[in-house]
N, C-alpha and C positions, 0 to 999 in steps of 0.2 A: 583558404587565403594563402597567398604565396608567402614564403618565409625567406628573409634575407639570408644571404650566404654566410654572413657573420654570426648567425644565430645557430648554435649547435643543436643537433638532434640525435637522440639515441637510436639504436637499431630497433626495428620492429621485433617485439618479443615473440618467440616461437613457443607456444604452450603445449606441452605434452602432459596430459593429466593422468597420473597414476591413481589407482583406487584399490583399497583393500578388498573390494567385492570381486569374487571370481566370476568370469563370464566373458563372452566375446563382444558384447555390445555396450555394457556400462563402462563409461569412460571414453567413449568415442563420439565423434560429432556426426551422428546419423542425421541426414537431411530431414528437415521438419516435415511432418506429415501434412500434406495439402499445401505446402509452401508455394508450389507452383501456381495454385489458384490465386493466392494473394498477390504475387508479383505480376501476374498476367491480367489482373482485374476481373477474374471470374468468380470471386466470392460474392455471395448474395448476403448483404447486410440486412438488418431488420427492415429498413425503409423499402428495400427491394422486394420484400415478401408481403407487403400490405395487400390484401385482396382488392380487386378492382371495385367491388361493391361496398367497400368500407366508407364510413363517414368519419369526419375529422373533428378532433377536439382542439379548441383553443381556449386560453385562459385569460380572463381579465385580471390584471395584477394591480396591486395598490401602488399609487404614485407617491404616497407619503410614508414616512418611516414609522410613525406611530399615531394611531387615531382610533376613535370609535366610529363604527359604521352606523350612520343615522338612517339612511334610506338607500335602497337600490331600485332603480327604475329600469326595467328590462323590456317594456312593451315594444319599443322601436326595434330592438334586437330580435325579438320574437317574430316580428313581421318581416324581417330582412329575408331576401331570397335565399332559399336553400337551407334555412335553419330548421332543425328538428327539435332542439331542446335548449333551454337556457335554465341553468340550475344555480341557485345561490347556496351559501353556506347553511342557511336555516333549512333549506329543502334537503340538502345532503344529510343532515342530522335525522331526517325522517325516514330515509331509505338506506342508511348504513350506520355502522358503529364506528367508534374511534379507531385510529390507526395504532396498533400496539407498538410499543418501543422495543427495540432489540436489546435494550439494556434494562437492568432492574429499576423499577419505579422509585425505590427508596433513594436513588441517587439524585432525585429532583428535590428542590427546596420546598416543594408543595405540589404534588403531581396534579396536572390538569390534562383532561382528555385532549388529544390532538386529532383534528379532523383534516381531511384533504382540502377543505376550503375554510377560510376564515369565517367565524360566526359573527360576533359583534365588535371585534377588535382586530386591527391589522398591526403587525409587529415589525415589518420592514418593507422597504420599497421593493416590490416584486412579489409580495405575499399574494397567493391565489385567493381571489374573492368570488369570482363567478366563472362557471364552466359553460362553454357554448359548443354544441355539436351541430355541424352542418354537412351538406353534401360534399363540399370541397373545402380544402384548406383556405382558399381565397374567400369563399363565402363566410367561413368562420371568422377570418380576420376582419372582414368588413363589419360583421355583427359586433365584434369586440368594440369597435369605435362608436357604436350606437348605444352602448350601455352606459348609463349614468349612475354614479355612486356618490352619495353625499357623505363627506367625512367631517368629523369634529376632531381637529388635530389635537394631539396630546404632546407634552414634552417628550423628546426622544433622547435616549442614552446612546451616544455615538462614540464614547471613549470609555475604556474599561476602568482606568484609574479614577475618572470622574464618577463612574457608576458605583465605586466602592465607598465614596465619601458619604458621611452622614448627611441626610437631607437630599440626597440625589433623587431625581425622578425615578419612578419604577418603570423598567423596560417592559414589564407585563403587569397590568393593573392588579391581577389577583395574587401576585407574589409580593411579599413584604420585604424582599431583599433581591439584589441583583447578583448576589454570590450564589452561583449554581452549585459549586463544590469546591473543596479545598483539600490539601494534604500537607502533612508535616512529616518529613523524614529526618530522623536524628540518629547519629552514631558518634559516640564519644562526647567529650567536654569541649564544645566548640569555642566558648568564650575563653577558656584557659589556653587553648591552643593558639588563638589569635593574639592573646596577650603576651604569650611567650615567644612568638615568632620573630625571627630576625628580619623577615621581609614580608610585606603584605601589598598586594595589588588589588585595585578595585576598578570595576568597569560596568558598563551597561551595553547590552546588545539587544536590539529590537528587530522584529520581523514584521515587515508590512504584510497585509493580507495577500494571498495568492490563490491560484486555482490549478486544476489538473490539465485543462485544455486538451482533451483527446481529439484526434482527428474526426471521429464520429460522435456527434452529440447523442443524447438519449432518444430512444424510440420504442414505443409499445403499441400493440394492438390486441384488443380483447374480443373474443367471439363467444357469445352466450348461446348454448344449445338448449333451447327450451324443452325439446322432447326428452332429452337425457338429464336435464337440470344440471348441466356441467359447463364450466367456464374454462376456456383455453386462453391463456395470456402469453403472448409471444413478444420477445424483444430483447433489449440490451440489459440483461440482468446477470450479474456475476454471482448472485446467490439465489438460485432458483428455489431450493427447498424453503429457506427462510421467507422468500417472497410468497410462496404458496401458503405458508402459515399465516402471513400477514393478510393476504387477500381473503382467506377463509374466515379469519377473525372479523375483518371489516364487513363482510357480506353475510355473516352468520351461516356459513356453509361448512359442510364436512370437508376436510382436506382432500378426501377422495373425489369431491366434486370440482376440484380445481386442478388444472394441469398448467404448469409453467414450462415454457420452452425458451431456453437461452440461445440466441442466434450467434453466428460468427460476429466478432466485434472488432471495431477499429480502435482498439485501445480503451482503457478506462482509468488506470492509475488510482483506483479507489472510488471514482465518481459514481459507478453504477451498482453500488451496494443497495441493499433493501431500504425502503422507507420513503421514497419520493412520492409526493401527493398525486402525481399524474399516473403512477402505477395503479393506485386505487381508483382514481377517477375513470379511467377507461374501462375498468372492470365493472364498476357500479353502473355506469351509463350504458354499457353494452347490455346488461341485464334489464335495465330500466326501459331501454328502447327496443330490446330484442334485435339489435343490429350489431354489426362489427364496427367498433369505434377505435380509431387510431390517433396517436399523438406523436408528432415529430418535433423534437425540440429545435428551436432556432439557436443561432450562436449567441445572441444576446441573452437568452434564457440560460444557456450553458454557462455563461460567465457569472451567473448568480451563485455558482458553487464556490462558497467562501471557505477559507481555511488559513491556519498558521499564524494569525496575528497574535503575537505575545512579546513580552519584554522580560529580560533577565537582568537583575541587578546582582552582580556576583562579586565575591571576594575570594582570594586565594592566598594562603599563608605558606611560607617555606622557611627552612632554617638556612644558616649561612652557606652551607655547601650545596644547596639546591634541592634538598629533599623536601618534597611537597608534603605538608602535614595536615592541612585543613582546607575545606572548601565550603563556602556559604553562598546561598542563592535565594533570591526572592523573585518568584515568577508570577506575572500577572498576564492572563490570557483573555483576549476578547473573543469569546466563542459565538458571538452573534445570537440569533434566536434559537431557542431549543425546539427541535422538531422531532419527528419520529425517526429520522436518520441519526445514527449514533456517532456522527463525525466529531462531536465535541469531546468524545473520549480521547482524541488525540492529545489534548492538552493534559490529560491525566497521565499519559505515557511519558511525556517530556521529562519530568523530573526523575523518573525511575531509572534512567540510564546513567545518572551521575554517580560516581566520577568516571564512568566509562572504563577505559583500559588501564587506568592509572591506580597505583597503590597509594591512595590517599586515605589514611585510616579514620579521619574525623570529618564528618559532613553534617550539614544542616540545610535542608531545602524546604522552603515554604512556598506553596503554590496556591493561586487564587484563580478560579475560573468564573468569569463575569459574563452574564448575559447582557447583550445590548440590542439595539434596534437596527441591526445589520442582518444580512441573509444568514441562514444556518450554515454551520460548518459541514462540509461534506468530506468523505474520506479522500485522502490524497497521499501519494507516495511519500514515504518517510514516516508518516503517521505519528508525528510529534517527536520521534527519536532524533531527527536532524537538529532540532532546536536545542535540546539538552546537550547534544554532542558539541555544537558550536560554542555554547556558553563555556564549556570546559576548555576547548581548544583555544578560544580567545584568551581566557585567563592564563593558560600556559604560555602563550606567545608574549603576553604582557609581562609575565614573570621573567621570561628569558631576557627581555630588554632590561628590566630593572637589575637583574643579576649580572648583566653583561656576559651572558652565557649563550653558547650555540643552541638554538631552539631544538635541534634534533638530539643533541646530547642531554638537554634537560628532559626531553621526553624519554629517551633511552634509560636514563637514571631512575625514572619513576614508573616504568612499565611494570605491570604484574608479571612475574616470572612464569615460565611454562609450568613450573612445579607447583604453582599456587592453585591449580584447578582440581576439582570444582571450587568456585569462589563465590561467596555470598556478597552481593552488593548491599549497601545500606537500605535500599528499597525492598529488599527481600528476594530479588531475582537471583537465581543460582546459575552463574556462568558455567557453561558446560566444558569448554576446552578452548585452547588458544596458544599461539606462539607469536606473541606480539613483536618481540625483538627479532625473531627470525623473519617476520614479515618486513620489518624495517630494513634488515640487511638485504633482503631480496629486492626491495624497492631501489636501494642504492646501486644495485647491479644493473638496473634498466634505466635509471635516471642519471644523466651526466651532470651532477651538481657542481663539481669543480669547474667545468667548462662554463656553465651558466654564471657562476660567481665571477669568473674572469670577465665575461661579457658585461655583466652588470656594472662592475667597477670601471671598465673601459668606456662604456657609453654614458656613465654618469657625468663625465667631464663635458659631454656634448649636450647635456640637458635632458637626456632620455631617462625616464623613470622606469626601470625594470625591477620587478620584485619577484622573489622566490618564496614560496610558501609550502608548508607541510601540515598534515593533519591526520589524525587517527579517527576512526569511526567505529562505534559499537552499534549493531543493528539487531536488537531482539526480534525474533520472528516466530510465527505460529501462535498468535494471540489466542488465549483460552480464558476469556473473562468470565468470572462466575456470574451466573444468572443470565448471560446473554443467550441469544437464540441463533444457532446452537452453540454449545460450549466445548470447544477443544477436541473434536473428534471428526474423523472422516471415514467413509465406508466405500469399499469396492467389491464388486462381484466379478468372479472369473468363471467362464464356461469354456470347456474344451469340447468341441463338436466331434461327432463320429469320424469326420474326415481328417481330424488332426488340426484344424484351424482353432484359433483361440479368440474368444471375445471377452472384452473387459468393459464393465459398466461401472462408473465411479461417480461419487457425489461432488468431486471437485470439477471446476470448469476452467476454460481457458479464455482469457481476455485478448488473445492474440499472441501470447508469449510462447506457445509451442509446448506447454507442459505435457500434452497428450503424447508427444513423441517420446519424452523421457519415461513415461509410464509404460509405454509399449516396449521400450528397451529393457526395462526392469523385468517385465513379465517374460519377454523373449529369452532372457538369460536364465530364468528359472527353468524353462522347459528345453533350453538348448536349441531353439528354433530361430529361423530368420524373422526379423520384425515384420516383414511383409505378411506373415501368417497370423499376425495379431491385429485385431481391429479394436477400436475403442469408441464408446458412446458416452457423451457428457451432456449435461444441460437440460434433460427432459425428465421432469419429476414423475412421469408415468412409468418410466423404464430405468431410472437410475436410483440407487439407494439414497437414503437420507444423509445429509451432511451440510456443511456450511458453505460450500462453493469456493469461490476464489477470493481469498482475503489473507493478508499477512503471510504471504509466501508459503502457504501450506500445501500446495498442490502435490509436489513430489514427496515432500517431507511427511505428509499425512496420507494423502490419497495414494501416492506411489507405494508407501509402506504397507497400506491396507491391501493393495493389489498383490504385492509380493507375498504377504501372509496367506492370502487366498490361493494364490498360485502354488505356493509350497504345500498347502493342504491337499490340493488336487494331485500334485506330483507324488505325494506320499501314497495316495490311492493307486496311481499308476504303477508305482514301484512295488506295491504289494503283488500285483499281477506279474510284472516282469521278473521279480525275484523268483516266483514260482516257475515261470517259463524257463529262465536261464539257470535255475537251481543255484542262485547266488543270494547272499544276504542283501537286503535292501540298501544298507549303508555302503555297499561296494559299487552301487550303480552311479553312472555319470551321464549327465544330459548335456550333449554338445553336438554341434554340426548336424542337427536333425536326427541324431541317433541316441538311443539309450544303450550304453555299453558298460561292460565290466571295467573297473579300474585296473585290474591285474591280468585280464585275459582278452582274447580277441572276440569274445562273444558280444553280439550287439543285435539290436532290432530297431528298425526305423520308428521314430516317434509316432507318425501317423498310423502305421501298421499296428502298433501296440494299442493305441486308442481305439481303433476300429475293432480289434479283437475283444476289448473289454465290453464294448457296447453289444457285440454280436454273440458273445459267449458268457452272458450274465449268469447262467446256471451251471457252468462247467469250469473252465479255466479261470474265469473272473468271478467265481462265486463269493470270494471274500471281499469284493470291492463294492463300496457304496456307490450307487448310481442315482442320478446322472453325475458326470464329472463337472460338478458345479458347486460353488460355495461362495459365501459372502463373509468378509472379515472387516472388523472395525479397528482402526488404529487410534489409540488414545495415548498422548505423550506421557512419559513417565516423569519427566523433569518439570512437572507443574504441581503447584501446591496451593490449594484453595483454603486449607485450614491455616489460620494465622499462626505464626511462630511466636516465640516469647516476646517479640517486640510488636506484635500485632500486624506483621507484614505477611502478604501472600506472594506467590511467584506465579504470574500468569503467562509467562513466556518460557518455552522449553529449549529454544536454541538461540545461540548468540554469535552469528557470523560477525566478522570485523574486516576492516580494510585500512590501508595506509596510503596516503596520497601525496603527490608532489606536483606543484603547478608553477609555471612561470608566466607572468603577465607584464604588459607595458601599459602604463597610464599616461595618456597624452596630457601634458600640462596646459595645452591651449583649449582643448575641447572637453576634457574629463573622460573621454572614451577609453575603455579598457580593452586591450587586445590580448587574447590568450595565446601565448607563444609555444608552450610545450606543456605536456601533461602525461604523468605516469602514475600507476596505482597497482597495488597488490591486494588481492582479497582472499579470504578463506571462508568457504561455506561448507567445510567438511567434504564428504565424498561427493564428487562431481559426476553426475550421470551423463550429461551431454555437454561437453566443453563449449561447443559452438553456441548453444542456446544460452548457457550461463554467461559467456562472454558478451553476447548480444544484450542480455539484460543489464549486465554491469556497465557496459559502455553507454547504453541508453540512459541509465540512472545518472551517470556522470554528466552527460550532456544536459539532462534535466536539472541537475544541481548547479551547473555553470549558469544556466538560464536563470535559476532562482537567485543566485548570488549577484548577478549583474543587471538583470533587466526586468524580470517578471514581477508585476505588482498590480493588484486590484486597487483602484483609487475611487474614493467616495467623495462626493461634494458635501458642502456643509448641511445639506438637507437629507443626507443619508442615501442619495441616489448614486448608483454606480456610473462612473464616467468612462471607465475602460471596458467597453462593451463589444469590442471587435479586435481583430488581430492587428489593426493599424495602431491601436492604443495600448493593447496588452502585448508587450514585445517578447517574442520567443526567439531562442537562438536559431540561426540559420546554419546550414552546412559550412558556409564560408567563415563562420565565427569560431569553428571548432578545429583545433589542430589534430594531428595524428595522435590517437590515444593508444598508449602502450600499457598493457596490463599483464600482470603475472598471477598465476594461481598458486595457492598454498592449501594443503590439506591437513588439518588436525581433526580427525573424525570425532563426532560427538559420542561419548561413552553411553549416553542416555537414549540413543536412537538405534534401532536394530540394524540399520544400514549405514550408520555413521553420518547421516546427512544433517545439514542445517538449511535454513531458508536462503534463497538467492534472488528474490525479486526486488528488494529495496536497497541492498548494499550498493554503495557508490554515491547515492544522492546526497546524504548528509556530509560525507567526506569531501565531496566536491565543493559544497557551499563553504565548508570550513577551510579547505586548502586555498580556494580562490580568495577568501577573506584574508587569510594569512599572507598571501602573495601581494594583494592590493595594499595591505598595511605596510608590508616591507618596501613596496615601491614608493610609498608616500613618505617614508622615513619617520621623523618625529611627528609629523602631522598625522601619520597613519595610526598613531596610538589613540586618536580621538574617534576612530570609526565606531559608529554605534547603531547604524541602521542598515538592514538588508532590504532591498538590493542596493548595490553600490552604483547608483545611477550617476550619469555624467555631471548633472548639476550639483549633486551632493559632493562629489569629489572635487569639482572646481572650487566650491566654497571652502573646502578644507585646504586645498593647495594655495588658495589666495589668503590664507590666514584666518578664515572664519571657522565657525563651528556648525555642526549639524543641528 
């Protein structure tokens, strides 16, 4: 979108990232491996790989939010052209087992087996009821319309607060409560702190439900090999090994009888984690029919991926000079239907980030997770951290108004100092490192605040509502939940071939983010070779080691660290040989530029020559070297604690990247439309391996956060049916909606990570939501203090600007 000449812009930041890691490749923007295939349209996504002889699965879904299934009539569907099978929930129970949950059963209010098709009760509009397999997708769709299901409707719970009330209907008949889980976080005497405070602000901030909306919906196809009694499941799976475990459990197979292959993906943002019913259905039906069965999700089904709906009722206390002393929050989350997917755990994460980057000594947070008759929560970027962050940032902005204090100075006054790390949050999380004030100073170097303040005042006289907002964001990464599958580790295997080429096989996968390039850079630096000599394999459970896959920004932080540990182990073996050859101590050898050389002399040998000699002189010069040059290593984070501390708290995240944001918006008083005029942010994810990839992730998260703050919302009708089922009604940001994004990098290495790294896949998202909210509130002036619902859609802002309420 064009920018008026009277609107100032900062210069594009030039980011040169330094790193404490020695090497030629870490810290440089090596082009993404295979990036040319993506931009030229040569990538084969899952749907491109479906065999020509495959049959297609379609699902009959419930049209009602809550009901008993009285009768299913499938005769007409079975006689429909091209149909091979029509399977009901009762039949599925005869040929398969329940889908295991990836989180501990004891977290449920009364565990019930979850199958891939409903049995005698449907729990939301869209709940799978009948599976149909036909020769073509069109034949399957036609048969869906010929299936008759008789329902006895039951009262539906469509509001979380209502679901908590005594006498509320039950969202699931077998449960005697709608409260799935809850948590109480306490630190200090909250009542006394609020009673003694000079200033107290109170507010509410609610998040409408939203989704991840990747470009590529989900797709799976399963091939049962009857002769070998082995199933191959291929598709959009960001967690191949957990998916293999789930399929083996469902089908009563050994894990060795299941191969899962994750394809190139067109984004996921959390959607493609393990536990979707269609993953199990294609596998079950492939064996049942001894045919290849494929499922390609349509966009309407993709929008059933529900997440984020929650409300925070918060209070913040401060003394007369602006020192924040206490924070209190009551959070109620509508987590929809509980399914085999662990998306509802996002709401458990939300309160754990409080009070984020601020030195607020006294806290009390009560959280309530309520099951309703809406679609299940699926994983989505931010994973709950964005909501806890916004509750804190919103409270700080309101306190700045009450104190008549500059919002940045109030933040600066209350930031945790650099000397405070490691720092324990009230939730038990152990913050690893940070330089919050330094990040704020760096932001003000690239964001022209004074110029924007002048423009804001000048244009106010003409009726233009320009607002400037700021926000910090704390983004725990590397989730290591106790009892989950798997829990907080990743594995990599490194092989050096006789020709001197290097192969890496790792348990982490790439959803399109390019993490494979970063892992290659790390390994190339260990051996001092060009990245072109290093290849990497991901996503195939038959040839990659066990691990969690892609989730919680663990790819480089866990998988990359494991690859470095394995590579260093092999390098030590190579050094044993070379030290004998050059008659030098192994610790005096240096690997760089394709050579192994002495640090102090001119002696050297090409890396490939040394490797070839080791393989060919195993009984002479290389007699002391273990062969082959191959090893596997597992990285398990040290900054995780699953044993409760004296307050009964654990710490399930090892790294804590953060960012600070500035946004300028204009709110049109006639239409309510918000235009983003300027945006700058500084982030710190510790050691940066590939600045280009990290910056791409960070900017992408900011854009996603802007969309979440202003437009993106899943809407449900009074019957619980989704009404935003396509991109015309679920509004995403366009390129013309986004200004130039200027970002800065900062590096405070994590002392708990062997390479100083922190996660980098989600930072920016929550900060953008909070900064945009801060800017919109600033643009609306006194009316902006009543903002209480995300996203800030035009009709809501018009109501506020006209003197109404939300």
